[in-house]
N, C-alpha and C positions, 0 to 999 in steps of 0.2 A: 394137647386135650383137657377138658378138664371134667372129673368125676363129682357130682351133686349127689350126696345121699340126703335122704328123707325127701327126695323131687316132686311129689306128689304133695308136699305143707303148703303151708301158708307162704312159709320162706321159701323155701325150694324152687316149689313150683314158680314163683316170679324168678328166682336169678337162672333157673333153665333158659326162662325166656330173655332175660339181660343178657346173658350171655351169647345166647342165640343169633340173638338181635346184631349182636357188637361181632358179628361173624365167626365166632366160636368153636369149634366143635367140642360137644357133650356127651357126655353117656352119663342118663339120667337115673339113678336106681332109688328104688324103692319095694319094699316088700309086695306089697299089691300095686304093680304099674298100671299108670292109666290102661287102657282098652285100645288096641288099634287107632290111631286115629284117623277120620273120615279124609280117604286119599285128594278130599277136594281142600284139603285142611292139611298139606303136610307140615314136617316141622326140619326143617333144612338145618343140618350141621346137630341133630340129638338122635342119639339111640339110648330107646330105653331097656334096661335089665332089672331084670329081677334080682335083690339083695336084702340080706340082714346082716345089721350089725353086732346083732348076737351070734354070729355065727362066720366070725373074719375069715376062716379058711376056705371059707364060700366067696370072697369078695376078689380074687386074685383076677380073672375075666374081667370084669369090671374095671379093674383097676391098670390092664395091661396096655402101657402107651399113654397114660397120664402122666403129666407134669404139675397138676395140682389138684387139692382134694380139697373140696367141703363137706366137713364133718359134723353131725349132731351130738350129741351127750345122749345115747342110745346103746343098750348091750350093759355088760356088763365085766368088757375086756378091752380097754383102749388102746393098753400095748400091741393086742393082737391084731386090732386093727391097723395100726400105726405102723407097725413089721411088716404087714401082708405091700401097706403103700411103698415103702421105703425096698421090700425088695420088688416092687413093681416097677420102680424108677420114678417113683412121686417124689418132687423136689419141695412142694409147697402144701402146707396146712393152715384151712382157715377153721378156726371151731367156732360154732354156734354154741355157745354157753349160755349164762345166766346172772344178773347183777348178783343176783342173792348170793352166786360164787365169791365175790366179792364183800358185799354185806354180813351175810349171813352162813359162813362155810360150814359149820356143823350139820344147819337143818339141810344146806344143800350141797353136803359132801360129795354126791355120786358127780355134780357137775363140777366140783373142787379137785377131785381126782383127776377127771378127764384134761381140766387145765394142767397141771402136775405133769400128767403123760405127756402130752403135746408139747411141753416147755423143756421136757426131757429126750423130746422122739431122736434129735441130731437131724429134723426137719427146719426148714424157715415155717416161720409159725407166726399167724396172726390170732387173735384171740376176740370174737365177740360179744359183749355181755350187757342182749337189750334187758330193760323192765319190760312192763306190763305190754304187752300188744293190744292195739286198739280194735285189733280180729278176736278177743275175747267177750265183743259183745256181739258176735255171733249166738252166743250162749242166748240172748234174750231175742233172736230173733221169732221165734215162734209166738213167744207173748207179743211183740209188736204185732205181729202180721194176725192175731187173732182176735188180740182185745187191744192194742193200740196201746200198752202196758208193760212196765219193764219191773222187777222188784229185784233187788241187790241189796246187800250190807254195806256200811259206811257210805252213806249218801251224801256225805257232804266232804270225805277225805281225799286230798286230789294226788294225781299221780301224773305223773307226764310221761305218757302210755306213746307209744310207738306203732307207727303205719309198717306192716310186715315188709312193705314194695321200699321204706328205704334200707331196713337190714339188708336187702337183697342184693339194693345197690353200694351199699359198705364192702359186703359181701366180695362182689363181681370186682370192687377196684381191689382190696385185698389181695384176689386170684390173680388179679392182669399186672396189676403195678407195682413200680418199685416206690419202695418208700415205707412200706407196713410190717415187713419183717420184727418182731420180735414187740410188734406194739399191743397192747390189750384196751380198745374202745368200750368204753359204755355209753351204750344208744339210747337215748331218750327221744318224744315227740318234743314239740318247741315249747310247751306251755302245760304244766299240772293242771289238769281237768280233774272235776270230780266223777261221781255218777250218775247222781243226777242232773248235772251240765250235760254229757255224753246223751243220756235217756232226752235231754229237750235239743242237742243236735240234730240226734236220728230223727225226731218230729220235725224239725225245721227243713230237712231234706225232703221231707215223705210231704209237707204243707198240712200236716195233721197234729194236732196235740199228743204227746205221750205221756202217760201218766208215768210218774213214780213211786216205789213203796220200798222204803227201810224195808230190810230184813232184820230179825236179828241172829246175832253170831250163830248161833244154835240151829236158825231157821237155814243159815248158808251153811255150815261147818255140815249137816243131814245130808244138804243137797250134793254137797261137792263127795262127801264119802263114796257117793253112788260109781264115782267114776273115778275117783284119786285117792292112792294111797292115804293115810292116815298123817303120816311125819310131813308129806308136801302139802295137806291139806290144813294143816295147825300151821306151817311154816308162810302159806301163803295168806291167809287171816291175819298173823303177824304182821304180814306187808300191807296189806290192805287196810287194815285198821290203825296200826300202829305203825309207820313208817316210818323210819332213821332219815336223818337231814339227806343223809347221801342216797337214800330213795327218791326222796321228794324233790331233789336237787333237777335239774334242765343239765344235761350234759352239752357242749362245743362240739362233742367227735364228731357226729354226722356233718353240721357245715364245714368241719376243718377237713373231711374225708371228700364230699360232694360239693364243696363250693358254694352250698346252698344252703337254706334251713331248711330243717323237718318239715314233711306235711303234718296239717294239723288234725284233729281226729274229724273236724268237722269233715275234711276234703277227703277220713278214707269213707263216711257215713254217705257221701255223697259217691263217689265210685262205687260200692257196693250197696246200695238204696235196695235192688233189687232184691236182697237176703230179708227185707224188711215189707215189702207189700204186699 
């Protein structure tokens, strides 16, 4: 059995689906589990449990009988979560970290601390370091739906954003297959694309033009502070506006693990078009 934390998120939700489709028994853990499924749409092999990584002492029931754990960077006690996993008999952990833990460890100290705890846990481990998510474009959805318009900073700075479905498939491989223990994978999309280009790709999928307006750094910062802590906002803006060579680079790791190229942003937009209609 495999435990997936953050099981209602962009990566976790897809990972539950991938694992269940492969015939794995899955315990899907989140702070707010999805409402009971429609009886006409059962989830074979999936058990949903409420759990909070900020309260590792309460995770024992969800972890009982598990052999592998998909772990988010959440809460402040990674050693507590890892200790509970080891006590429950978990043998393997796959951590969803962040590219910033490698490129900007001071700014992403929380993720870096989780990586250190995982490496020292005594469990078999794999660390995933994705760059920006294609699904961050959901933040544009209302503007696209109501005005066919997008506003974002650094309109012509290109980054290789990754489809969360690719992260989920890499995580599934690391949880189920041999050959991934002790590996740290940098996960990106197949090409660097700018915010202006991403807005145009959404427009192409819709069959209507989507206007792009470039925000100032100050405008973007004020908007992001409404839902993100200040240090995270400043680190995020630094990556978006002045990415390092490593943050601009396309990684070969998705292709190496999955045997295919990662999905392009245009593919993500076409699959998730309902959010922008």
